[in-house]
C-alpha positions, 0 to 999 in steps of 0.5 A, spaced: 459 461 528 465 456 530 468 459 536 474 458 532 472 462 526 470 468 530 478 467 533 481 468 527 476 473 525 478 477 531 485 477 529 483 480 522 479 485 526 485 487 530 490 487 524 486 491 520 483 496 525 490 497 527 492 499 521 487 504 518 486 508 526 493 511 524 493 515 518 487 520 521 491 522 527 498 523 524 497 530 524 496 529 532 502 524 533 506 529 529 504 535 534 505 530 540 511 528 537 515 535 535 516 532 528 514 533 521 508 530 517 514 525 513 517 523 520 510 522 523 508 518 517 514 513 517 510 511 523 505 507 518 509 506 513 514 501 518 508 497 520 505 496 512 514 495 511 515 489 517 508 486 514 509 486 507 516 483 508 514 477 512 508 474 509 512 470 504 516 467 510 510 466 514 506 462 508 512 458 508 514 456 515 508 457 518 505 450 516 512 447 520 512 450 526 504 449 527 499 454 524 495 455 530 501 456 535 504 461 530 497 465 529 496 465 537 504 468 537 503 473 532 496 475 536 500 476 544 506 479 540 502 485 537 498 486 543 505 486 547 507 491 541 501 495 541 503 497 549 510 499 548 508 503 543 503 507 547 508 507 552 514 509 548 509 515 545 506 517 552 514 517 555 518 520 549 522 512 550 527 513 543 523 518 540 520 517 533 525 512 532 523 507 537 516 508 534 519 507 527 522 499 530 516 497 535 512 498 528 515 495 524 516 489 529 509 490 530 507 489 522 511 482 523 506 480 527 501 483 524 503 478 518 503 472 523 496 473 524 493 476 518 497 472 513 495 466 515 487 467 516 485 466 509 487 459 509 486 456 517 479 459 516 478 455 510 481 450 513 477 450 519 469 450 515 472 445 509 465 444 507 463 451 507 469 454 504 466 460 500 462 461 507 469 462 511 472 467 506 466 471 505 466 472 512 474 474 512 473 479 506 467 482 510 471 483 517 476 486 512 473 491 510 469 492 517 476 493 520 478 498 515 472 502 514 471 503 523 479 504 523 479 512 521 473 513 525 475 510 532 482 512 531 479 519 531 475 517 537 480 515 541 485 520 540 480 526 541 478 523 548 484 520 550 490 523 546 494 521 540 498 515 544 492 511 546 490 509 538 495 504 539 491 501 544 485 500 540 487 492 538 488 490 545 480 489 547 480 484 541 487 480 543 484 476 549 478 474 544 482 471 539 486 468 544 481 465 547 477 462 542 482 460 537 484 453 540 483 447 536 485 450 530 487 445 524 493 444 521 496 447 514 499 442 509 507 445 508 509 449 502 512 444 497 519 446 495 525 449 498 526 457 500 531 457 494 527 455 490 522 461 491 527 466 491 529 464 484 522 465 482 521 470 476 520 477 478 520 475 485 525 480 487 523 485 483 516 485 486 519 485 493 524 491 491 518 495 488 513 493 495 519 495 500 520 502 496 513 503 495 511 502 503 518 506 505 516 512 500 516 519 502 509 522 502 506 527 498 508 534 499 504 540 497 509 542 491 507 534 488 500 535 490 500 542 486 503 539 480 498 534 480 492 539 480 495 543 476 496 536 470 489 535 472 487 542 470 492 542 463 488 534 461 481 536 463 479 539 455 480 532 454 475 530 459 471 534 457 470 533 449 469 526 452 476 523 449 479 520 455 477 519 463 482 522 468 484 518 473 488 521 479 492 516 484 488 511 483 489 503 481 492 501 474 492 493 474 499 490 471 498 483 470 500 479 476 504 483 479 499 489 482 496 494 482 501 502 482 498 509 483 500 513 478 499 521 479 495 521 473 493 517 468 489 518 461 484 512 461 479 511 454 473 512 457 468 507 459 461 507 460 461 505 467 468 509 469 471 503 471 466 501 477 467 494 475 474 492 474 480 496 475 483 499 469 489 495 465 495 497 461 491 496 455 486 501 458 492 507 459 494 512 454 499 515 458 501 515 465 504 521 468 509 521 474 511 527 477 517 526 481 521 530 487 524 526 492 521 519 488 525 521 482 530 514 483 524 510 485 519 511 479 525 511 474 528 505 476 521 501 479 515 505 476 517 506 468 520 499 467 514 496 469 509 500 465 513 498 459 514 491 461 506 491 461 505 495 454 503 503 457 504 506 450 507 512 454 509 514 461 512 521 462 515 523 468 516 530 471 521 531 475 520 537 479 528 538 482 531 538 475 525 542 472 524 537 466 520 532 463 522 526 460 517 522 455 518 515 454 514 512 449 515 504 445 514 500 451 518 493 451 519 487 456 527 490 458 524 498 458 522 504 453 525 504 447 525 511 447 526 517 451 526 525 450 528 530 455 525 536 454 525 542 458 521 549 459 522 552 453 518 546 449 512 543 448 509 536 447 503 532 445 501 525 448 501 521 442 494 519 443 492 526 441 498 529 437 494 535 436 494 537 444 500 540 445 503 543 452 508 547 453 513 544 458 513 550 462 506 549 464 507 542 466 512 545 471 509 550 473 
């Protein structure tokens, strides 16, 4: 394997290990910082948010700066911020908000590293691009799978703040081996043209809100479990396959994870590909603090991509919103139901449920 490709893979492993190792240690980190689980979740979310917002600018500007310089700068900054995060968590500098700021900056550095690797790997091995990109994908999977186990081991042995140091040993390797990286052709067009692309700003907003959203609380989780129990007779009779918080592919936009979807049955249980809007008979979102995000962002997306029916279970408002007749502009029919009402999915008009049973 060429050394520079190994350097690129070290950068990928650095980024994926860093992100996947944090989530399992959040309870220990929350205890160490004296904060609740929602505030601790923000430590993960702010890093992901920084990366999500930086990928497009990095892809546009890095070829102009010099991709090798951008990659190596990202590795160096990532290592520096990992050390700063460890010290801030151990010494209590800035509290949890100090960690938020550092993690957001580390997310930007991660985008400089991971966002450039596929193009650099393909350019480094132009005769074996499939091989190079396969190694990149395999390294992403390796980092994602190893992260939780390594994070738990490090946090259990050295304390939760030590998990921030986990990617550090890979940084010198990535810097040492990434010399002589090839250049990349600059993107055509202007940044302002990209910002005018249809749906881009909405996609960025949805991505930002997704990473910044509040984690699922016990009331929300209990409501999802209740829905699963209520709809289970349809699955038992072989009429649907119930999918809970799994990806639903919506055209080129992405793959949101609705709280519950009634899917058309398929023999492989969707193992060969994620379901699409055409497979969804009913989407149900449970809203507690995420009500406006669900209503203003997710429901219009479901309508745009043709999901025939979507329910919004408003736990705080103690009501159910039923949305039907999708169009590119949104659902044309909306009905608000209260505890005394009953409702049945369009696909199964004989299967009526009490709104009170849905709300609990």
